[in-house]
Structure formats: structure tokens, C-alpha cells
KELOMAR-875039 format. One record per atom (N, C-alpha, C): residue number from 1; x, y, z; atom name. Coordinates in pm, 1 decimal. Atoms other than C-alpha are relative to their C-alpha. Example, Ala and Ser with C-alpha at 12.3 -4.5 7.8 and 13.67 -1.06 7.14 Angstrom:
% KELOMAR-875039
+-----+----------+----------+----------+------+
!   n !       c1 !       c2 !       c3 ! atom !
+-----+----------+----------+----------+------+
!   1 !     89.0 !   -119.0 !      0.0 !    N !
!   1 !   1230.0 !   -450.0 !    780.0 !   CA !
!   1 !     90.0 !    120.0 !      0.0 !    C !
!   2 !    -82.0 !   -119.0 !     -6.0 !    N !
!   2 !   1367.0 !   -106.0 !    714.0 !   CA !
!   2 !    -77.0 !    109.0 !     73.0 !    C !
+-----+----------+----------+----------+------+
% end
This chain:
% KELOMAR-875039
+-----+----------+----------+----------+------+
!   n !       c1 !       c2 !       c3 ! atom !
+-----+----------+----------+----------+------+
!   1 !   -122.7 !    -43.0 !     49.8 !    N !
!   1 !   1393.9 !  -8310.1 !   -273.8 !   CA !
!   1 !    -20.4 !     33.9 !   -134.5 !    C !
!   2 !     14.1 !    -48.7 !    123.6 !    N !
!   2 !   1390.1 !  -8092.6 !   -577.0 !   CA !
!   2 !     97.6 !    -23.1 !    -84.1 !    C !
!   3 !   -128.0 !      7.4 !     89.0 !    N !
!   3 !   1738.9 !  -8109.8 !   -700.9 !   CA !
!   3 !     40.8 !   -130.7 !    -42.9 !    C !
!   4 !    -18.3 !    141.8 !     47.1 !    N !
!   4 !   1872.6 !  -8399.8 !   -897.3 !   CA !
!   4 !    128.1 !    -37.1 !    104.7 !    C !
!   5 !    -89.0 !     51.2 !    -99.1 !    N !
!   5 !   2072.8 !  -8617.0 !   -675.8 !   CA !
!   5 !     21.4 !   -159.2 !    -41.5 !    C !
!   6 !    -15.7 !    157.0 !     19.0 !    N !
!   6 !   2212.2 !  -8985.5 !   -652.0 !   CA !
!   6 !    -96.6 !    -68.8 !     93.8 !    C !
!   7 !    111.3 !     95.1 !    -73.6 !    N !
!   7 !   1950.5 !  -9242.1 !   -526.7 !   CA !
!   7 !     98.1 !   -123.2 !     56.1 !    C !
!   8 !    -72.2 !    109.9 !    -72.4 !    N !
!   8 !   2130.3 !  -9478.7 !   -286.0 !   CA !
!   8 !   -102.4 !    -96.7 !     37.3 !    C !
!   9 !     77.3 !    108.5 !    -23.4 !    N !
!   9 !   1978.2 !  -9824.5 !   -291.0 !   CA !
!   9 !     79.6 !   -112.2 !     81.1 !    C !
!  10 !    -89.2 !     95.3 !    -82.8 !    N !
!  10 !   2090.4 ! -10085.5 !    -31.6 !   CA !
!  10 !    -89.8 !    -95.2 !     72.4 !    C !
!  11 !     75.1 !     86.5 !    -91.0 !    N !
!  11 !   1992.8 ! -10373.4 !    181.4 !   CA !
!  11 !     21.7 !     43.1 !    154.5 !    C !
!  12 !     -1.1 !    -53.4 !   -135.8 !    N !
!  12 !   1898.1 ! -10268.5 !    546.8 !   CA !
!  12 !    106.7 !    -71.7 !     76.2 !    C !
!  13 !    -76.6 !     47.2 !    -81.6 !    N !
!  13 !   2135.1 ! -10527.5 !    685.1 !   CA !
!  13 !    147.8 !     51.0 !    -14.6 !    C !
!  14 !   -112.4 !    -64.7 !     34.7 !    N !
!  14 !   2410.5 ! -10324.8 !    534.0 !   CA !
!  14 !     11.6 !    148.3 !     31.0 !    C !
!  15 !     21.0 !   -143.4 !    -44.8 !    N !
!  15 !   2301.5 !  -9986.4 !    699.2 !   CA !
!  15 !    138.5 !     65.0 !     36.7 !    C !
!  16 !   -129.1 !    -64.8 !    -39.7 !    N !
!  16 !   2625.6 !  -9916.5 !    866.4 !   CA !
!  16 !    101.6 !     15.5 !   -111.5 !    C !
!  17 !    -98.5 !    -12.2 !    107.6 !    N !
!  17 !   2854.0 !  -9976.8 !    579.5 !   CA !
!  17 !    -60.5 !    108.2 !   -121.8 !    C !
!  18 !     53.9 !    -90.8 !    100.5 !    N !
!  18 !   2620.0 !  -9784.4 !    348.2 !   CA !
!  18 !     17.1 !    152.4 !     63.9 !    C !
!  19 !    -12.0 !   -144.7 !    -77.3 !    N !
!  19 !   2607.9 !  -9485.2 !    607.5 !   CA !
!  19 !    142.2 !     51.9 !    -35.1 !    C !
!  20 !   -135.1 !    -28.3 !     36.8 !    N !
!  20 !   2986.8 !  -9459.9 !    551.6 !   CA !
!  20 !     15.8 !     48.3 !   -142.8 !    C !
!  21 !     -3.5 !    -42.5 !    126.8 !    N !
!  21 !   2940.4 !  -9456.5 !    186.5 !   CA !
!  21 !    -77.0 !    120.7 !    -28.7 !    C !
!  22 !     77.7 !   -105.7 !      6.6 !    N !
!  22 !   2670.4 !  -9197.4 !    210.8 !   CA !
!  22 !     74.8 !    123.1 !     46.0 !    C !
!  23 !    -79.6 !   -114.3 !    -51.2 !    N !
!  23 !   2904.2 !  -8969.8 !    420.6 !   CA !
!  23 !    124.9 !     31.0 !    -99.6 !    C !
!  24 !    -96.0 !    -19.0 !     95.3 !    N !
!  24 !   3189.3 !  -9028.8 !    175.2 !   CA !
!  24 !    -57.2 !     75.1 !   -139.9 !    C !
!  25 !     46.1 !    -65.9 !    114.4 !    N !
!  25 !   2980.1 !  -8923.5 !   -136.1 !   CA !
!  25 !    -43.4 !    153.1 !     36.6 !    C !
!  26 !     36.4 !   -148.2 !    -13.0 !    N !
!  26 !   2836.3 !  -8617.4 !     34.2 !   CA !
!  26 !    113.9 !     93.8 !     43.8 !    C !
!  27 !   -126.5 !    -85.9 !    -22.6 !    N !
!  27 !   3182.4 !  -8512.3 !    154.4 !   CA !
!  27 !     71.1 !     20.6 !   -150.1 !    C !
!  28 !    -59.9 !    -29.8 !    128.6 !    N !
!  28 !   3282.8 !  -8539.6 !   -206.4 !   CA !
!  28 !    -75.4 !    108.8 !   -100.3 !    C !
!  29 !     52.0 !   -116.0 !     47.5 !    N !
!  29 !   3030.1 !  -8282.2 !   -284.0 !   CA !
!  29 !   -146.1 !    -51.2 !    -84.4 !    C !
!  30 !    120.7 !     46.3 !     52.2 !    N !
!  30 !   2738.1 !  -8508.4 !   -426.9 !   CA !
!  30 !   -119.7 !     10.9 !    102.4 !    C !
!  31 !    120.6 !     14.3 !    -68.6 !    N !
!  31 !   2385.2 !  -8475.8 !   -330.5 !   CA !
!  31 !    -69.9 !   -140.9 !    -11.7 !    C !
!  32 !     49.9 !    125.6 !     -6.8 !    N !
!  32 !   2253.5 !  -8811.4 !   -206.1 !   CA !
!  32 !   -120.0 !    -18.3 !     67.2 !    C !
!  33 !    137.7 !     40.8 !    -72.6 !    N !
!  33 !   1896.3 !  -8945.2 !   -121.3 !   CA !
!  33 !     12.3 !   -142.1 !     32.4 !    C !
!  34 !     25.9 !    137.3 !    -40.5 !    N !
!  34 !   1862.2 !  -9247.7 !     74.2 !   CA !
!  34 !   -125.6 !     -8.6 !    101.0 !    C !
!  35 !    121.7 !     12.3 !   -102.0 !    N !
!  35 !   1571.1 !  -9383.3 !    298.5 !   CA !
!  35 !     -5.1 !     47.9 !    123.1 !    C !
!  36 !     -8.9 !    -52.3 !   -129.7 !    N !
!  36 !   1690.0 !  -9245.4 !    597.2 !   CA !
!  36 !    -41.4 !    147.1 !     16.3 !    C !
!  37 !     55.2 !   -131.9 !     -3.2 !    N !
!  37 !   1553.9 !  -8915.2 !    495.6 !   CA !
!  37 !   -154.1 !     -8.5 !      4.0 !    C !
!  38 !    157.9 !     -0.5 !    -11.6 !    N !
!  38 !   1190.4 !  -9031.1 !    489.8 !   CA !
!  38 !    -43.5 !     15.5 !    145.2 !    C !
!  39 !     37.0 !    -43.8 !   -140.4 !    N !
!  39 !   1029.0 !  -8861.6 !    780.6 !   CA !
!  39 !   -109.7 !   -108.7 !     67.5 !    C !
!  40 !     93.6 !    100.0 !    -75.3 !    N !
!  40 !    791.9 !  -9044.2 !   1036.8 !   CA !
!  40 !   -135.7 !     51.3 !    -67.9 !    C !
!  41 !    134.9 !    -21.2 !     56.6 !    N !
!  41 !    428.8 !  -9084.0 !    889.1 !   CA !
!  41 !     -0.6 !     32.3 !   -144.7 !    C !
!  42 !    -22.8 !    -28.2 !    176.0 !    N !
!  42 !    566.2 !  -9012.7 !    523.7 !   CA !
!  42 !    -41.4 !   -145.2 !    -53.4 !    C !
!  43 !     23.9 !    110.3 !     75.3 !    N !
!  43 !    447.3 !  -9241.2 !    266.5 !   CA !
!  43 !    127.2 !    -44.2 !    -80.5 !    C !
!  44 !    -99.9 !     35.2 !     64.4 !    N !
!  44 !    743.6 !  -9431.3 !    202.4 !   CA !
!  44 !     15.9 !    -54.8 !   -137.3 !    C !
!  45 !    -16.5 !     50.8 !    136.4 !    N !
!  45 !    679.9 !  -9599.8 !   -119.0 !   CA !
!  45 !    -10.4 !    109.4 !    -87.2 !    C !
!  46 !    -37.3 !   -128.3 !     86.5 !    N !
!  46 !    600.7 !  -9253.2 !   -268.4 !   CA !
!  46 !    113.6 !     60.1 !      9.6 !    C !
!  47 !   -103.0 !    -66.3 !     -6.3 !    N !
!  47 !    888.5 !  -9107.1 !   -130.1 !   CA !
!  47 !    120.1 !    -70.7 !    -71.1 !    C !
!  48 !    -82.3 !     74.3 !     85.7 !    N !
!  48 !   1102.6 !  -9375.9 !   -279.7 !   CA !
!  48 !    -13.9 !     14.4 !   -141.5 !    C !
!  49 !     32.0 !    -15.6 !    145.9 !    N !
!  49 !    939.5 !  -9351.2 !   -618.6 !   CA !
!  49 !     37.0 !    139.4 !    -39.0 !    C !
!  50 !    -17.4 !   -146.6 !     23.9 !    N !
!  50 !    961.7 !  -8966.6 !   -610.7 !   CA !
!  50 !    136.5 !     31.7 !    -19.8 !    C !
!  51 !   -143.6 !    -12.0 !     -9.7 !    N !
!  51 !   1328.3 !  -8988.1 !   -515.4 !   CA !
!  51 !     75.8 !    -70.3 !   -111.1 !    C !
!  52 !    -59.0 !     68.5 !    111.4 !    N !
!  52 !   1423.3 !  -9236.2 !   -780.2 !   CA !
!  52 !    -45.5 !     79.9 !   -129.8 !    C !
!  53 !     45.8 !    -75.3 !    145.0 !    N !
!  53 !   1226.4 !  -9041.7 !  -1051.3 !   CA !
!  53 !     73.1 !    127.8 !    -22.8 !    C !
!  54 !    -62.5 !   -138.6 !     -6.6 !    N !
!  54 !   1409.2 !  -8726.4 !   -965.4 !   CA !
!  54 !    158.0 !    -15.1 !      6.1 !    C !
!  55 !   -143.8 !     15.4 !      9.4 !    N !
!  55 !   1754.4 !  -8885.4 !   -955.4 !   CA !
!  55 !     73.7 !      9.4 !   -111.1 !    C !
!  56 !    -93.4 !      2.4 !    117.8 !    N !
!  56 !   2044.7 !  -8836.8 !  -1183.6 !   CA !
!  56 !     64.5 !   -127.3 !    -20.8 !    C !
!  57 !    -81.7 !    133.4 !      6.6 !    N !
!  57 !   2200.2 !  -9161.8 !  -1093.6 !   CA !
!  57 !    -54.8 !    -87.2 !    111.2 !    C !
!  58 !     38.0 !    101.6 !    -91.9 !    N !
!  58 !   2103.2 !  -9482.6 !   -899.8 !   CA !
!  58 !    124.1 !    -79.2 !     30.5 !    C !
!  59 !   -113.4 !     80.0 !    -46.2 !    N !
!  59 !   2375.1 !  -9655.3 !   -691.7 !   CA !
!  59 !    -45.6 !   -109.0 !     71.2 !    C !
!  60 !     44.4 !    124.0 !    -73.8 !    N !
!  60 !   2313.2 ! -10009.3 !   -591.2 !   CA !
!  60 !    119.9 !    -57.9 !     67.2 !    C !
!  61 !   -100.0 !     60.9 !    -91.8 !    N !
!  61 !   2498.4 ! -10122.6 !   -294.9 !   CA !
!  61 !    -37.3 !   -148.9 !     -0.3 !    C !
!  62 !     25.5 !    138.4 !     -7.2 !    N !
!  62 !   2507.0 ! -10503.1 !   -367.7 !   CA !
!  62 !     85.4 !    -75.3 !    105.1 !    C !
!  63 !    -69.0 !     72.2 !   -109.9 !    N !
!  63 !   2603.7 ! -10746.4 !   -100.4 !   CA !
!  63 !    -49.9 !   -145.8 !      6.1 !    C !
!  64 !     25.9 !    140.1 !    -24.8 !    N !
!  64 !   2607.4 ! -11112.4 !      6.9 !   CA !
!  64 !   -149.9 !      8.0 !     98.0 !    C !
!  65 !    142.0 !      2.0 !    -58.0 !    N !
!  65 !   2306.5 ! -11009.6 !    252.0 !   CA !
!  65 !   -101.5 !     30.6 !    -79.7 !    C !
!  66 !    113.1 !    -29.3 !     85.7 !    N !
!  66 !   2097.1 ! -10863.2 !    -11.5 !   CA !
!  66 !    -25.7 !   -115.2 !    -87.8 !    C !
!  67 !     23.1 !    109.6 !     88.9 !    N !
!  67 !   2158.1 ! -11178.1 !   -220.7 !   CA !
!  67 !    -81.2 !   -114.8 !     86.4 !    C !
!  68 !     78.5 !    105.2 !    -92.4 !    N !
!  68 !   2043.2 ! -11408.2 !     73.8 !   CA !
!  68 !   -139.9 !     29.5 !     49.7 !    C !
!  69 !    142.8 !    -42.3 !    -44.7 !    N !
!  69 !   1719.2 ! -11211.2 !    148.1 !   CA !
!  69 !    -88.9 !    -52.7 !    -98.5 !    C !
!  70 !    109.7 !     29.5 !    103.0 !    N !
!  70 !   1406.0 ! -11344.7 !      2.1 !   CA !
!  70 !    -64.4 !    119.1 !    -46.1 !    C !
!  71 !     53.1 !   -130.6 !     42.4 !    N !
!  71 !   1269.9 ! -10983.8 !     -3.3 !   CA !
!  71 !     82.0 !    102.1 !     43.4 !    C !
!  72 !    -59.6 !   -127.9 !     -5.9 !    N !
!  72 !   1450.9 ! -10666.2 !    -35.9 !   CA !
!  72 !    -46.9 !     91.4 !    -97.7 !    C !
!  73 !     26.0 !   -104.7 !     91.6 !    N !
!  73 !   1386.6 ! -10335.4 !   -189.0 !   CA !
!  73 !     88.1 !     24.6 !   -120.9 !    C !
!  74 !   -114.7 !    -34.9 !    105.1 !    N !
!  74 !   1710.4 ! -10330.3 !   -385.3 !   CA !
!  74 !    -36.5 !    -50.1 !   -127.5 !    C !
!  75 !     17.1 !     74.4 !    126.9 !    N !
!  75 !   1601.7 ! -10563.8 !   -668.1 !   CA !
!  75 !   -125.7 !     77.4 !    -77.8 !    C !
!  76 !     93.2 !    -87.3 !     71.2 !    N !
!  76 !   1270.3 ! -10365.6 !   -757.8 !   CA !
!  76 !     56.9 !    132.5 !    -29.4 !    C !
!  77 !    -79.0 !   -123.3 !     39.4 !    N !
!  77 !   1487.2 ! -10050.2 !   -728.8 !   CA !
!  77 !     73.8 !     -9.2 !   -115.6 !    C !
!  78 !    -87.7 !      6.9 !    119.9 !    N !
!  78 !   1734.2 ! -10183.6 !   -974.8 !   CA !
!  78 !    -85.4 !    -16.8 !   -134.1 !    C !
!  79 !     88.1 !     14.5 !    119.0 !    N !
!  79 !   1464.9 ! -10283.4 !  -1214.3 !   CA !
!  79 !    -63.1 !    117.4 !    -55.0 !    C !
!  80 !     53.3 !   -141.0 !     15.3 !    N !
!  80 !   1298.7 !  -9936.7 !  -1188.7 !   CA !
!  80 !    110.3 !     80.0 !    -70.6 !    C !
!  81 !    -94.1 !   -108.3 !     42.4 !    N !
!  81 !   1623.7 !  -9760.1 !  -1248.9 !   CA !
!  81 !     38.8 !    -59.4 !   -157.2 !    C !
!  82 !    -34.3 !     50.0 !    143.2 !    N !
!  82 !   1716.0 !  -9984.0 !  -1562.5 !   CA !
!  82 !   -119.6 !     29.1 !   -111.8 !    C !
!  83 !    103.1 !    -48.6 !     82.7 !    N !
!  83 !   1380.5 !  -9932.1 !  -1702.1 !   CA !
!  83 !    -20.1 !    151.8 !    -44.1 !    C !
!  84 !     -3.9 !   -158.5 !     19.4 !    N !
!  84 !   1394.6 !  -9560.4 !  -1670.6 !   CA !
!  84 !     95.9 !     49.0 !   -100.7 !    C !
!  85 !   -108.3 !    -53.0 !     81.4 !    N !
!  85 !   1711.1 !  -9540.8 !  -1873.3 !   CA !
!  85 !    -17.1 !    -53.7 !   -154.1 !    C !
!  86 !     -6.8 !     35.8 !    127.2 !    N !
!  86 !   1757.4 !  -9555.5 !  -2247.8 !   CA !
!  86 !     90.7 !   -122.1 !    -18.9 !    C !
!  87 !    -89.1 !    127.3 !     33.0 !    N !
!  87 !   1902.7 !  -9891.9 !  -2377.0 !   CA !
!  87 !    134.4 !     24.0 !    -19.7 !    C !
!  88 !   -120.4 !    -21.8 !     30.9 !    N !
!  88 !   2211.0 !  -9732.1 !  -2490.9 !   CA !
!  88 !     66.4 !     40.9 !    132.5 !    C !
!  89 !    -71.5 !    -28.0 !   -126.8 !    N !
!  89 !   2283.3 !  -9594.8 !  -2144.5 !   CA !
!  89 !     18.0 !   -115.8 !     82.8 !    C !
!  90 !    -17.8 !    139.1 !    -79.2 !    N !
!  90 !   2217.8 !  -9925.6 !  -1974.4 !   CA !
!  90 !    104.0 !    -69.0 !    -46.2 !    C !
!  91 !   -103.6 !     70.7 !     43.0 !    N !
!  91 !   2457.1 ! -10093.1 !  -2200.6 !   CA !
!  91 !    127.7 !     57.2 !     26.6 !    C !
!  92 !   -120.5 !    -83.0 !    -21.4 !    N !
!  92 !   2718.7 !  -9828.5 !  -2154.9 !   CA !
!  92 !     36.6 !    -25.8 !    152.4 !    C !
!  93 !    -24.3 !     11.1 !   -142.8 !    N !
!  93 !   2681.4 !  -9858.0 !  -1775.0 !   CA !
!  93 !     46.3 !   -138.0 !     32.1 !    C !
!  94 !    -24.3 !    133.5 !    -31.8 !    N !
!  94 !   2698.2 ! -10232.5 !  -1760.1 !   CA !
!  94 !    143.6 !    -37.8 !    -65.7 !    C !
!  95 !   -135.1 !     18.1 !     46.2 !    N !
!  95 !   3012.5 ! -10224.5 !  -1972.4 !   CA !
!  95 !    101.4 !     42.6 !    102.1 !    C !
!  96 !    -79.0 !    -73.0 !    -80.3 !    N !
!  96 !   3168.8 !  -9984.1 !  -1725.3 !   CA !
!  96 !      9.1 !    -31.0 !    151.8 !    C !
!  97 !     38.0 !     31.0 !   -131.7 !    N !
!  97 !   3046.9 ! -10134.6 !  -1398.8 !   CA !
!  97 !    133.1 !    -52.3 !     85.3 !    C !
!  98 !    -98.4 !     56.0 !    -72.7 !    N !
!  98 !   3312.5 ! -10175.9 !  -1141.7 !   CA !
!  98 !    -38.9 !     36.6 !    150.8 !    C !
!  99 !     17.6 !    -43.8 !   -150.8 !    N !
!  99 !   3270.6 ! -10197.0 !   -757.1 !   CA !
!  99 !    109.4 !     54.5 !     58.9 !    C !
! 100 !   -104.8 !    -84.4 !    -69.9 !    N !
! 100 !   3455.6 !  -9929.8 !   -590.5 !   CA !
! 100 !     65.1 !    -55.0 !    124.5 !    C !
! 101 !    -47.6 !     51.4 !   -130.3 !    N !
! 101 !   3474.7 ! -10068.9 !   -255.8 !   CA !
! 101 !   -108.1 !   -101.9 !     53.3 !    C !
! 102 !     83.7 !    132.0 !    -16.7 !    N !
! 102 !   3301.5 ! -10426.7 !   -196.5 !   CA !
! 102 !    -33.4 !     40.7 !    156.8 !    C !
! 103 !     40.4 !     10.6 !   -129.9 !    N !
! 103 !   3106.6 ! -10439.7 !    124.0 !   CA !
! 103 !    -34.5 !   -138.7 !     27.5 !    C !
! 104 !     63.5 !    133.2 !    -52.8 !    N !
! 104 !   2993.8 ! -10738.3 !    332.5 !   CA !
! 104 !     37.7 !   -130.1 !    -83.2 !    C !
! 105 !    -55.0 !    131.0 !     24.3 !    N !
! 105 !   3222.6 ! -11002.7 !    175.0 !   CA !
! 105 !    -30.0 !     -1.6 !   -153.8 !    C !
! 106 !     19.1 !      1.6 !    141.5 !    N !
! 106 !   3139.6 ! -10913.9 !   -192.5 !   CA !
! 106 !    149.8 !     11.1 !    -76.0 !    C !
! 107 !   -132.2 !    -22.6 !     69.4 !    N !
! 107 !   3423.5 ! -10946.9 !   -450.5 !   CA !
! 107 !    -30.0 !     70.0 !   -120.8 !    C !
! 108 !      6.9 !    -47.0 !    120.6 !    N !
! 108 !   3490.4 ! -10744.4 !   -747.0 !   CA !
! 108 !    -27.3 !    -97.2 !   -127.8 !    C !
! 109 !     13.1 !    102.0 !    110.3 !    N !
! 109 !   3389.2 ! -10917.5 !  -1079.7 !   CA !
! 109 !    133.1 !    -19.7 !    -64.3 !    C !
+-----+----------+----------+----------+------+
% end
């Protein structure tokens, strides 16, 4: 994917809910990348790193399922996204963080 896009990070247990989010975002005119676009035989780690590097935003879909899993890709992806941003941007984003539509039993803070 060569154009800037939103990188969608999620727990596989929430794939159905996140598929609806993906559809909503694309219908709204956003270009969204998620791991469902990784082709058979493609190096998935490289595909994810490249997609995140070329993204204009990273959307984390947090859930109770993600919290309960011992291993999930969402946490390393969150750390990579935070490390890639200047500190002032991270602080501004944390200040304005609001969950638009909670999934899988999560509540807004």
C-alpha cells in the first residue's frame, strides 16, 4: 500500500466487530489497512511493519478479549505507534482519547 492510510490494530477475537468498524471507516472515505489484506505466503511481520510505517494514524481497537490474552499483536503495535510519534503528538492524543463505540464489553473511561 503506497498511500497514507489508517492502520487498524485489533485482537483476532474481535474480528467480526472490527470488520464492521473497517467497513464504516472505508464508507466514510478513509483508506484503512488491516491484516486481512495480507496475502497467502506474504511475510506477515514485514507487511505489518511496512503498513504501520506508512500509516498516517494508528487505530487501536481495545477490548476485554485483548486484555485477557497473554499474547496479542495489539500491544507491540501500540508501542511501535507511540514510539514513532513525537512526544507532543502522543501527549495531545492521550488528552483527547475517547472511545467512539466500545466493543466487547469495554466501557468509555
